C-alpha positions in Angstrom: -12.1 5.8 -14.6 -14.6 7.5 -12.2 -15.6 10.4 -13.6 -18.7 12.5 -11.9 -19.7 10.2 -9.0 -23.2 9.1 -9.3 -25.1 9.0 -6.4 -24.9 5.1 -5.8 -21.3 5.4 -6.4 -21.0 8.1 -3.8 -22.8 5.9 -1.4 -20.6 2.5 -2.1 -17.5 4.5 -1.4 -18.9 6.4 1.5 -20.3 3.8 3.2 -18.7 0.5 2.1 -15.3 1.5 1.3 -14.9 3.9 4.4 -16.5 1.1 6.8 -14.2 -1.5 5.5 -11.4 0.8 5.7 -11.8 1.2 9.5 -11.4 -2.5 9.7 -8.2 -2.5 7.8 -9.3 -3.2 4.7 -6.7 -1.1 2.2 -8.2 0.7 -0.9 -6.5 2.8 -3.7 -7.9 4.6 -6.5 -7.0 5.0 -9.8 -8.7 7.6 -11.2 -8.3 8.2 -14.8 -10.7 11.1 -15.3 -8.3 13.6 -16.1 -4.8 11.8 -17.2 -4.4 8.8 -19.0 -5.1 5.3 -18.2 -1.7 3.5 -17.5 -3.5 0.0 -18.2 -4.8 -1.9 -21.3 -7.9 -0.7 -22.4 -9.5 -3.8 -22.2 -8.3 -5.3 -18.9 -11.3 -5.1 -16.9 -12.1 -6.1 -13.4 -10.2 -9.2 -12.5 -9.1 -11.3 -9.3 -5.6 -11.8 -8.4 -4.8 -14.9 -5.9 -1.6 -15.0 -4.2 0.0 -12.9 -6.7 0.0 -16.1 -8.9 -3.6 -17.1 -10.3 -5.5 -14.5 -12.4 -9.2 -14.6 -13.1 -10.7 -12.1 -15.4 -14.5 -11.3 -14.5 -16.9 -11.0 -17.4 -20.3 -9.2 -17.7 -23.4 -8.8 -19.3 -23.9 -5.7 -21.3 -26.5 -4.8 -18.6 -23.4 -5.4 -16.0 -24.6 -8.4 -14.4 -21.8 -10.9 -13.5 -21.6 -13.9 -15.5 -18.7 -15.5 -13.7 -14.7 -15.6 -14.1 -12.3 -17.2 -16.2 -9.7 -18.9 -14.1 -6.1 -18.3 -16.2 -3.4 -20.8 -16.0 -0.9 -19.7 -13.8 1.8 -19.2 -16.3 -0.3 -15.4 -16.9 0.3 -14.8 -13.5 3.4 -12.6 -14.1 1.4 -10.4 -16.6 -1.5 -9.6 -14.1 0.9 -8.9 -11.0 2.5 -6.2 -13.5 -0.9 -4.8 -14.3 -1.7 -4.7 -10.4 1.8 -2.9 -10.1 1.2 -0.5 -12.7 -2.1 0.3 -11.3 -0.6 0.7 -7.5 2.0 2.9 -8.7 -0.3 5.4 -10.3 -3.2 4.8 -7.7 -3.7 7.0 -4.6 -4.8 5.7 -1.2 -8.5 6.0 -1.0 -8.6 7.9 2.2 -6.4 10.6 0.6 -8.8 10.6 -2.8 -11.9 10.7 -0.9 -10.6 13.4 1.5 -11.0 15.6 -1.9 -13.8 13.8 -3.2 -16.4 13.1 -0.9 -18.6 16.2 -1.4 
């Protein structure tokens, strides 16, 4: 869902992701610019704690973070499945960045 990279996104990826990756953080990119998105269209951003507790994030129309709704643990398996689907279709950031850094 990246499409053409904006100057800010290029900065964020090239500085923040690259820097954090050198410290051991792992990133994966699910780029659906030229392929169908395997995830539900309304899924959005979320936190997944210990593969148990999901917390979908809410944003204003202008993109301001409004908070997160912590869901009951019974919903955890649903979001673990979303995560696993995303990772199955994503590629490691380092590989993706090697072809998109320009």
